[in-house]
C-alpha positions in Angstrom: -12.0 113.6 -58.6 -11.9 116.1 -61.5 -15.2 117.3 -63.0 -16.3 115.9 -66.3 -14.5 117.2 -69.4 -16.8 118.3 -72.2 -16.4 120.2 -75.4 -13.6 120.3 -78.1 -10.2 119.3 -76.9 -7.8 119.6 -79.9 -5.0 117.1 -80.2 -2.2 119.7 -80.7 0.4 119.3 -83.4 3.9 119.6 -81.9 5.5 122.6 -83.5 9.1 121.8 -84.4 12.0 123.8 -85.8 14.0 120.6 -86.3 13.6 116.9 -85.4 14.4 117.5 -81.7 13.7 121.2 -81.1 10.4 122.8 -80.2 9.3 125.8 -82.2 8.6 127.6 -79.0 7.1 130.9 -80.4 4.9 128.7 -82.7 3.7 126.7 -79.7 2.7 129.9 -78.0 0.9 131.2 -81.0 -0.9 127.8 -81.5 -2.1 127.7 -77.9 -3.3 131.3 -78.0 -5.1 130.6 -81.3 -6.9 127.6 -79.8 -7.9 129.2 -76.5 -9.2 132.2 -78.4 -11.3 129.7 -80.5 -13.1 128.6 -77.4 -11.6 125.1 -76.9 -12.3 123.2 -73.7 -8.8 121.8 -73.2 -5.5 121.0 -74.9 -4.3 117.4 -75.6 -0.6 117.2 -76.2 1.5 114.2 -77.2 -1.2 112.4 -79.0 -1.3 111.0 -82.6 -1.6 114.4 -84.2 1.2 115.6 -81.9 3.5 112.8 -83.2 4.0 111.9 -79.5 5.6 108.4 -80.0 8.1 109.9 -82.4 9.4 112.5 -80.0 12.4 112.1 -77.7 11.6 111.8 -74.0 13.5 115.0 -73.4 11.3 116.9 -75.9 8.1 115.3 -74.5 9.0 116.6 -71.0 9.8 120.1 -72.4 6.5 120.2 -74.3 4.6 119.4 -71.1 6.4 122.1 -69.2 5.9 124.8 -71.8 2.3 123.9 -72.7 1.2 124.0 -69.1 3.0 127.3 -68.5 1.5 128.8 -71.6 -2.0 127.6 -70.9 -1.6 129.1 -67.4 -4.7 127.4 -66.0 -7.1 128.8 -68.6 -7.9 125.4 -69.9 -6.9 121.9 -68.8 -3.9 120.3 -70.4 -4.0 116.5 -71.1 -0.7 114.7 -71.8 -0.3 111.5 -73.8 1.8 108.9 -72.0 1.4 106.0 -74.4 4.6 104.0 -74.7 5.9 100.5 -75.1 7.6 100.9 -71.7 5.5 100.8 -68.6 8.1 102.7 -66.6 8.4 105.5 -69.2 4.7 106.0 -69.1 4.8 106.4 -65.4 7.8 108.7 -65.6 6.0 111.0 -68.0 2.9 111.0 -65.9 4.9 112.0 -62.8 6.4 114.8 -64.9 3.0 115.9 -66.1 1.7 116.0 -62.5 4.6 118.1 -61.4 3.9 120.7 -64.0 0.1 121.1 -63.7 -1.5 118.7 -66.2 -5.1 117.9 -65.6 -4.8 114.3 -66.6 -3.0 111.8 -68.8 -4.1 109.9 -71.9 -3.1 106.3 -72.7 -3.5 104.1 -75.7 -2.6 100.4 -75.6 1.1 99.6 -75.9 1.8 99.3 -79.6 4.5 96.7 -80.3 3.5 93.5 -78.5 -0.3 93.0 -79.0 -1.7 92.4 -75.6 -4.7 90.1 -74.9 -7.7 91.7 -73.2 -7.0 90.1 -69.8 -3.4 91.3 -70.1 -4.6 94.8 -70.8 -6.7 94.7 -67.7 -3.7 93.7 -65.6 -1.6 96.4 -67.3 -4.1 99.1 -66.7 -4.6 98.0 -63.1 -0.9 98.3 -62.5 -0.8 101.7 -64.1 -3.7 103.0 -62.1 -2.0 102.0 -58.9 1.0 104.2 -59.6 -0.4 107.1 -61.6 -0.4 110.5 -59.9 -3.1 111.9 -62.2 -6.5 110.9 -63.6 -6.4 109.0 -66.9 -8.3 108.9 -70.1 -8.1 105.7 -72.2 -7.4 106.2 -75.9 -8.8 103.6 -78.2 -6.7 103.7 -81.4 -6.7 100.2 -82.8 -5.7 101.3 -86.3 -2.2 102.2 -84.9 -1.9 100.1 -81.7 -3.4 96.9 -83.3 -5.4 96.4 -80.1 -9.0 97.4 -79.3 -10.1 98.2 -75.8 -13.0 95.7 -75.7 -16.1 95.8 -73.5 -14.5 93.8 -70.7 -11.6 96.2 -70.4 -13.9 99.2 -70.4 -16.0 97.6 -67.7 -13.0 96.9 -65.6 -11.6 100.5 -66.1 -14.9 102.0 -65.0 -14.4 100.4 -61.6 -11.3 102.5 -61.1 -12.1 106.1 -60.0 -8.8 107.3 -61.4 -9.9 106.4 -65.0 -12.2 109.3 -66.0 -13.0 108.8 -69.6 -12.2 107.5 -73.0 -11.3 108.9 -76.4 -12.4 106.7 -79.2 -10.7 106.8 -82.6 -11.8 103.4 -83.9 -14.2 105.0 -86.5 -16.6 102.1 -85.5 -20.0 103.5 -84.6 -21.3 100.2 -83.5 -18.5 100.0 -81.0 -19.2 103.6 -80.1 -22.9 102.8 -79.4 -21.8 100.1 -77.0 -19.5 102.6 -75.2 -22.5 105.0 -74.8 -24.5 102.3 -73.1 -21.6 101.4 -70.8 -20.7 104.9 -69.8 -24.1 105.5 -68.4 -22.8 103.5 -65.4 -20.4 106.4 -64.7 -22.1 109.8 -65.0 -18.7 111.5 -64.3 -17.1 109.8 -67.3 -16.2 111.8 -70.4 -16.7 109.9 -73.7 -14.9 111.8 -76.5 -14.7 111.0 -80.2 -11.5 111.4 -82.3 -12.6 111.4 -86.0 -14.1 114.8 -86.7 -16.3 113.4 -89.5 -18.2 111.6 -86.7 -18.2 114.3 -84.1 -21.6 115.7 -84.9 -23.3 112.3 -84.9 -21.5 111.2 -81.7 -22.4 114.3 -79.7 -26.0 114.3 -80.9 -26.2 110.7 -79.6 -24.7 111.6 -76.2 -20.9 111.9 -76.5 -19.3 114.6 -74.4 -17.0 116.2 -77.0 -14.4 115.8 -79.8 -10.7 115.5 -79.9 -10.4 116.7 -83.5 -7.2 117.4 -85.4 -8.9 120.0 -87.7 -9.5 122.2 -84.6 -5.9 123.1 -84.8 -6.7 125.1 -87.9 -10.3 126.4 -87.2 -11.1 125.8 -83.5 -14.2 128.0 -83.6 -15.9 125.8 -86.3 -15.5 122.7 -84.2 -16.6 124.5 -81.0 -19.7 125.8 -82.8 -20.5 122.4 -84.1 -20.2 120.8 -80.7 -22.4 123.5 -79.1 -25.0 123.1 -81.9 -25.1 119.3 -81.4 -25.5 119.7 -77.6 -28.4 122.1 -78.3 -29.9 119.6 -80.8 -30.0 122.4 -83.4 -30.1 120.0 -86.4 -30.2 122.7 -89.1 -27.0 124.3 -87.7 -25.4 120.9 -87.1 -25.9 120.0 -90.8 -24.4 123.3 -91.9 -21.4 123.1 -89.7 -20.9 119.4 -90.2 -20.7 120.0 -94.0 -18.0 122.6 -93.4 -16.0 120.2 -91.3 -16.3 117.5 -94.0 -15.2 120.1 -96.6 -12.1 121.0 -94.5 -11.2 117.4 -94.0 -11.7 116.4 -97.6 -9.5 119.2 -98.8 -6.7 119.4 -96.3 -6.3 115.7 -95.6 -6.4 114.6 -99.2 -3.2 116.2 -100.2 -0.4 113.6 -100.1 -0.3 109.9 -100.7 0.3 108.3 -97.3 -1.4 108.1 -93.9 0.9 110.8 -92.7 -0.9 113.2 -95.0 -3.4 114.2 -92.3 -0.7 115.5 -89.9 1.3 117.0 -92.8 -1.7 118.8 -94.1 -2.5 120.3 -90.7 1.1 121.4 -90.1 1.5 122.8 -93.6 -1.8 124.7 -93.1 -0.6 126.2 -89.8 2.7 127.2 -91.4 0.8 129.0 -94.2 -1.4 130.7 -91.6 1.7 132.0 -89.8 1.1 130.1 -86.6 4.0 127.6 -86.4 6.6 125.8 -88.4 5.7 122.6 -90.3 8.8 120.5 -89.6 7.7 116.8 -89.0 9.2 114.3 -86.6 11.1 111.5 -88.3 10.4 109.3 -90.2 8.2 111.9 -92.0 9.1 115.2 -93.7 7.0 118.3 -94.5 5.2 118.7 -97.8 7.2 119.8 -100.8 6.3 122.9 -102.7 3.7 121.4 -105.1 1.7 120.0 -102.1 2.2 123.2 -100.2 0.7 125.2 -103.1 -2.3 122.8 -103.1 -2.8 123.4 -99.4 -2.5 127.1 -99.9 -5.3 127.0 -102.6 -7.5 124.9 -100.4 -7.1 127.2 -97.4 -8.1 130.2 -99.6 -11.1 128.3 -100.9 -12.1 127.5 -97.4 -11.8 131.2 -96.4 -9.0 130.6 -93.9 -6.3 132.3 -95.9 
């Protein structure tokens, strides 16, 4: 089985030039930007990557191009979350053919499954998956939490190799830390970057942080300081992460503002286009100017 994944694994935005066309030069610049920043892997087709909003054709193309551009320098993880079991398997097979390290799966997000139903669903998936799998706990969007019984069951399957938690619930996270001691090869990763320092200090193995699209070295340095238990450095870098998040994610009125802010920032940095997948649209000029001001004040522009 694959070795444990540790470090910062950014959830890549999906650079688009229109609603169903990849910004291919932008994807290449983004991947080079992240690898140069020292990241431990690349997670495509997640929430920040607008995965569920993309056509299946585009998802397959993104997998092919990302794996080719990464060229084995870092592992590529592909999101396969879907309301269709068959489409999740189809995408996992495609990811396997093109060299992905593993797949990432949140709970199906239309019909809210009960916990015993989730165990059955995951068992069926594991029996057909060609790659190792990370669970992705994102109850704010899926309406379903991976509760303790589901995690215990999943830990019995060798093919399930870790979990990314984006619940923002640190009590839940502490319970995960205790559970995962039963599987020393498991990777426990945290999504919200505001909690990454605390989580790694307590024993988490890394972060899947959207802000790392913009400033990967900051997040990598924070992770390394937390692993080293260098509390003074952790406090300094954590405050910088909070400052970035409080500025870039606060522009806009809706939940989509986080992804819009990251994409707008990347556009202003000359890395990739900021077209959004429907039903969302890029920031208008007033918001764009606010992002420009924030990037300058953060020393990124």
